C-alpha positions as CSV (number, residue, x, y, z in Angstrom):
1,Q,145.4,124.5,45.2
2,V,143.5,126.1,48.0
3,Q,139.7,126.2,48.2
4,L,138.0,128.9,50.2
5,V,134.4,128.8,51.5
6,E,132.9,132.0,52.9
7,S,129.8,132.3,55.0
8,G,128.0,134.9,57.2
9,G,126.9,137.5,54.7
10,G,123.3,138.8,54.6
11,L,121.1,141.8,55.1
12,V,121.4,143.9,58.2
13,Q,120.1,147.3,59.3
14,P,122.5,150.3,59.8
15,G,124.2,150.0,63.1
16,G,123.9,146.2,63.1
17,S,126.6,143.5,63.1
18,L,127.6,140.6,61.0
19,R,130.4,138.0,61.3
20,L,132.0,136.6,58.2
21,S,133.9,133.3,58.2
22,C,136.2,131.8,55.6
23,S,137.6,128.3,55.7
24,A,140.5,127.2,53.7
25,S,141.0,123.6,52.5
26,G,143.3,121.7,50.1
27,S,147.0,122.7,50.1
28,V,146.8,124.8,53.3
29,F,150.4,124.4,54.4
30,N,152.4,127.6,54.3
31,I,149.4,129.9,54.2
32,Y,150.8,133.2,55.4
33,T,148.4,136.1,55.0
34,M,144.6,135.7,55.1
35,G,142.3,138.6,54.6
36,W,139.1,140.2,53.3
37,Y,138.5,142.5,50.4
38,R,135.2,144.0,49.2
39,Q,133.8,145.3,46.0
40,A,130.8,147.6,45.8
41,P,128.8,148.0,42.5
42,G,130.7,150.2,40.1
43,K,133.8,150.3,42.3
44,Q,137.1,148.6,42.4
45,R,137.9,145.8,44.8
46,E,139.5,147.2,48.0
47,L,141.3,145.9,51.0
48,V,139.3,145.6,54.2
49,A,141.7,143.8,56.5
50,T,144.5,141.2,56.5
51,I,146.1,139.2,59.2
52,T,149.4,137.3,59.1
53,R,150.0,133.8,60.6
54,G,151.7,135.6,63.5
55,G,148.6,137.8,64.1
56,S,149.8,141.1,62.7
57,T,146.9,143.0,61.2
58,N,146.3,145.7,58.6
59,T,142.9,147.3,58.5
60,A,141.5,149.9,56.1
61,D,140.9,153.3,57.6
62,S,137.3,153.3,56.5
63,V,136.5,150.3,58.8
64,K,139.0,150.8,61.7
65,G,137.3,150.7,65.1
66,R,134.3,148.9,63.6
67,F,135.7,145.8,61.9
68,T,138.0,143.2,63.6
69,I,139.8,140.5,61.7
70,S,140.9,137.3,63.5
71,R,142.2,133.9,62.6
72,N,142.4,130.3,63.8
73,N,145.6,128.9,62.4
74,A,144.8,125.3,63.5
75,K,141.5,125.4,61.5
76,N,142.8,127.6,58.6
77,T,139.9,129.9,59.1
78,V,139.7,133.7,59.1
79,F,136.9,135.8,60.5
80,L,135.7,139.3,60.1
81,Q,133.6,140.8,62.9
82,M,131.7,143.8,61.5
83,N,130.0,146.1,63.9
84,S,128.3,149.5,63.5
85,L,127.6,148.7,59.9
86,K,126.8,151.5,57.5
87,P,125.1,151.6,54.1
88,E,128.4,152.3,52.5
89,D,129.7,148.9,53.8
90,T,127.3,147.3,51.3
91,A,129.5,145.1,49.0
92,V,130.5,141.6,48.0
93,Y,133.1,140.5,50.5
94,Y,135.9,138.2,49.3
95,C,138.2,136.1,51.3
96,N,141.8,136.0,50.2
97,V,144.8,134.0,51.1
98,D,148.5,134.1,50.2
99,R,150.3,130.8,50.2
100,S,153.9,131.0,49.3
101,G,153.3,133.8,46.9
102,S,150.2,132.3,45.3
103,V,147.0,134.2,45.9
104,Y,143.6,132.5,46.1
105,W,140.1,134.1,46.3
106,G,136.8,132.9,47.6
107,Q,133.6,133.2,45.6
108,G,132.4,136.2,47.6
109,T,129.5,136.7,50.1
110,Q,127.1,139.6,49.8
111,V,126.7,142.1,52.6
112,T,123.8,144.5,52.4
113,V,123.3,147.3,54.9
114,S,119.9,148.9,54.5
115,P,117.0,150.1,56.7
C-alpha cells in the first residue's frame, strides 16, 4: 500500500500562486508516474499534470504555461507550482501515483481562487 499526504492548498486571489506538495510513504518502491488531478463542484475529475520517474511530463492545456509539476524521487514527493491562478482553477486537487499498475489517491486539498 501507498499512503499519500497532500499539503499547500488554500485561498488565493486571482493572479496569485500556490505550491502543492504530496509525499508518498509505505510501499514506495517502483512508483513510476506521479501526478495531480482536480475536481470542481459538479464536474468530473480531470488531469492537471503528471510526471514520470524519468522526468517526462504531461500537462493539461488549460494550465500549460501557468502550472509546473516537479518531483523529488529520493523523497517520493511530487509538487505542483501554480501561478497566475484563475477562479476556474478552484477545485479539490488530488495527488495520484501509479506503482506497478496499482493506482493510489490522496485525500485531496482544496484550492479556492477568489477576490
